[in-house]
Structures are given as C-alpha cells and as structure tokens.
C-alpha positions in Angstrom: 11.4 -4.5 7.0 8.6 -4.4 4.5 8.5 -1.4 2.1 5.0 -0.5 0.8 4.1 2.1 -1.6 1.0 3.3 -3.5 0.0 6.1 -5.9 -3.2 8.1 -5.2 -5.9 9.0 -7.7 -8.6 11.6 -6.8 -12.0 10.9 -8.1 -15.1 12.8 -7.1 -13.8 13.8 -3.7 -12.6 10.1 -2.9 -9.0 9.4 -2.7 -8.7 6.1 -4.6 -5.2 4.5 -4.1 -3.9 1.5 -5.9 -1.1 -0.3 -4.1 1.6 -0.8 -6.6 4.9 -1.7 -4.7 5.5 -4.1 -1.9 9.2 -5.1 -1.1 10.7 -7.2 1.7 14.0 -5.0 2.2 15.6 -7.6 4.5 15.6 -10.3 1.7 15.5 -7.9 -1.3 17.4 -4.7 -0.4 17.5 -3.8 -4.0 13.8 -4.0 -4.6 14.0 -6.4 -7.6 10.9 -8.6 -6.5 7.7 -6.6 -6.3 5.5 -8.7 -4.0 2.2 -7.0 -4.8 -0.3 -9.7 -5.4 1.7 -12.5 -3.6 -0.5 -14.4 -1.6 2.0 -14.9 1.1 2.2 -11.2 1.8 -1.5 -10.4 1.6 -2.0 -10.0 5.4 1.0 -7.7 5.7 -0.4 -5.7 2.8 -3.7 -5.2 4.6 -1.9 -4.2 7.8 0.1 -1.6 6.0 -3.0 -0.2 4.2 -4.7 0.2 7.6 -1.7 2.0 9.0 -1.5 4.3 5.9 -5.2 5.0 6.3 -4.9 5.9 9.9 -1.9 8.1 9.4 -3.6 10.1 6.7 -6.7 10.7 8.9 -4.4 11.6 11.7 -2.8 14.2 9.3 -6.2 15.8 8.5 -6.5 14.0 5.1 -9.4 12.1 3.7 -9.3 8.4 4.4 -8.3 6.8 1.1 -10.0 3.8 -0.6 -7.1 1.4 -1.2 -7.3 -1.3 -3.8 -4.9 -4.1 -4.2 -2.6 -4.0 -7.2 -1.7 -6.9 -9.5 -4.2 -9.5 -8.1 
C-alpha cells in the first residue's frame, strides 16, 4: 500500500496542492522514508494525483492543480 498526502493552498480561486508525502507502507510501515521526488515512484505518484483530483470533483470540490514536491 502506498500512502500519499498533500497539503492544499488556495490562490485566486485555484486550489494549488503540493505533494509532500509519499510512503510505501508495506516496506516502510513507520513512514521513515519519504519517497516524494523518487524517480522510481513517479508514475505511482501521478496515478494517485489523478485519483485525488477525480475524488475531489466527485465530492463537489474544484479540481486542484497538483505540483510534485521535492523534485
């Protein structure tokens, strides 16, 4: 299981979110190794961002603009 978290910032009506945390809970259950910016997890990070956007829109929120953290 991959755990992904981001913190939103609202700017001029646009929800701008920076991805700040990405953990592989199967290999790192204590969340010691933040994988944000790790090239090996880039595709997973993109997939999780798309899921988050879709869920936010389904919930009636504006679709956020998600920027990758710690590149």
